[in-house]
C-alpha positions in Angstrom: 26.7 48.9 -4.4 23.5 49.5 -2.3 20.4 47.1 -2.8 17.0 48.7 -2.9 14.3 47.5 -0.5 10.7 48.0 -0.2 8.9 48.0 3.0 5.7 46.1 2.9 3.0 46.6 5.9 1.5 43.5 7.1 -2.2 42.9 8.5 -0.9 43.6 12.0 -0.1 47.4 12.2 3.0 47.0 14.2 4.9 44.4 11.8 6.7 45.6 8.7 8.9 43.5 6.2 11.6 44.5 4.1 11.7 42.8 0.7 14.4 43.3 -1.7 13.3 44.8 -5.1 16.4 43.5 -7.3 15.1 39.9 -7.5 11.5 41.1 -8.1 12.7 43.2 -11.0 14.9 40.6 -12.4 11.7 38.3 -12.3 9.6 41.0 -14.0 12.2 41.4 -16.7 12.4 37.5 -17.5 8.5 37.3 -17.5 8.3 40.3 -20.1 11.1 38.4 -22.1 9.2 35.3 -22.1 6.2 37.3 -23.1 7.6 39.0 -26.0 9.3 35.8 -27.1 5.8 34.3 -28.1 6.1 30.7 -29.1 9.6 29.8 -29.3 10.2 26.3 -29.8 12.2 25.9 -26.6 9.5 27.5 -24.9 7.1 24.9 -26.2 9.7 22.0 -25.4 9.7 23.1 -21.9 6.1 23.3 -21.7 5.7 19.9 -23.1 8.4 18.7 -20.5 6.5 20.2 -17.7 3.3 18.4 -18.7 5.0 15.1 -18.9 6.4 15.6 -15.7 2.9 16.3 -14.2 1.4 13.3 -15.9 4.2 11.2 -14.4 3.6 12.5 -11.0 -0.2 11.7 -11.2 0.6 8.3 -12.2 2.9 7.9 -9.0 0.1 9.6 -7.1 -2.3 7.1 -8.5 -0.2 4.0 -7.8 0.4 5.2 -4.1 -3.3 5.6 -3.6 -4.0 2.2 -5.0 -1.2 0.6 -2.9 -2.5 2.4 0.1 -5.9 1.1 -0.3 -4.7 -2.4 -1.1 -2.8 -2.3 2.1 -5.8 -1.2 4.2 -7.8 -3.8 2.7 -4.9 -6.4 3.9 -4.7 -4.7 7.2 -8.6 -4.9 7.9 -8.4 -8.8 7.1 -6.0 -9.5 9.6 -7.9 -9.4 12.7 -10.3 -12.0 11.4 -7.3 -14.4 10.5 -5.9 -13.9 14.0 -9.4 -14.5 15.5 -9.5 -17.9 13.3 -6.2 -18.7 14.7 -6.8 -18.1 18.4 -9.9 -20.2 17.9 -7.8 -23.3 16.6 -5.2 -22.8 19.3 -8.3 -22.9 22.0 -9.4 -26.1 20.3 -5.9 -27.6 20.3 -5.6 -26.5 24.0 -8.9 -28.1 24.9 -7.9 -31.2 22.9 -4.6 -31.5 24.7 -6.4 -31.0 28.2 -9.1 -33.5 27.1 -6.5 -36.1 26.3 -4.6 -35.3 29.6 -7.9 -36.0 31.6 -8.4 -39.2 29.5 -4.8 -40.5 30.0 -5.1 -43.6 32.2 -1.9 -45.2 31.6 -0.3 -43.5 34.8 1.7 -40.8 32.9 2.0 -38.2 35.6 2.0 -34.5 35.8 5.8 -34.3 35.2 5.5 -35.8 31.9 3.1 -33.3 30.8 5.0 -30.5 32.2 6.8 -29.4 29.0 3.7 -29.7 26.9 1.9 -27.6 29.7 4.7 -24.9 29.6 4.6 -24.7 25.7 0.9 -24.3 25.8 1.4 -21.3 28.3 3.9 -19.9 26.2 1.7 -20.0 23.0 -1.3 -18.5 25.2 1.2 -15.5 26.3 2.2 -15.0 22.7 -1.4 -14.8 21.7 -2.3 -12.6 24.5 0.6 -10.1 23.2 -0.5 -10.6 19.5 -4.0 -9.7 20.5 -2.8 -6.6 22.1 -0.6 -5.7 19.0 -3.6 -6.2 17.0 -5.9 -3.9 19.1 -3.4 -1.3 18.9 -3.1 -1.9 15.3 -6.9 -1.5 14.8 -7.0 1.7 17.0 -4.2 3.0 14.8 -6.1 2.2 11.7 -9.4 3.6 13.0 -7.7 7.1 14.3 -6.7 7.5 10.6 -3.1 7.0 11.2 -0.9 7.0 7.9 -0.4 3.4 6.8 3.5 4.2 6.0 3.5 5.2 9.9 1.7 2.0 10.9 4.0 -0.2 8.7 7.1 1.6 10.3 5.8 0.5 13.8 5.5 -3.2 12.7 8.6 -4.0 10.5 8.0 -7.9 10.5 4.8 -7.6 8.7 4.6 -8.8 5.0 1.8 -8.3 2.9 1.1 -10.2 -0.2 -1.1 -8.3 -3.0 -4.0 -10.5 -4.2 -4.3 -10.5 -7.9 
């Protein structure tokens, strides 16, 4: 059985496309059948189902948009909270250093060595955290989708405020 094709010229004069005519003719016949049927109960039911599906999809889209806005709001709060944490860590370090300077009981630098190492580790972690926050801020400001940002930071847990 040979199939009919229609040659369609595109906007570029050198390009042509061959489109099978049979599927288009079947679609035309189905459309004509639907037009002739008028208001069949099955057609009304199908239209009702389609409308319900559209409403459901819109609800989902609205929820995603709201969740996206909530997430952006929470992410915007993070730099301030991290700045506060860094300030508190600096205060703690200054307090420890001041206590070390005032120590007169003869405790030498060897006794403070573990604490100094831990403070250095905390400072290194703070630097790494600040770099991650700066990177996150750049992504947020550049318009990177929130889902991509979250996939880059799997350990971030956000709470929704009521």
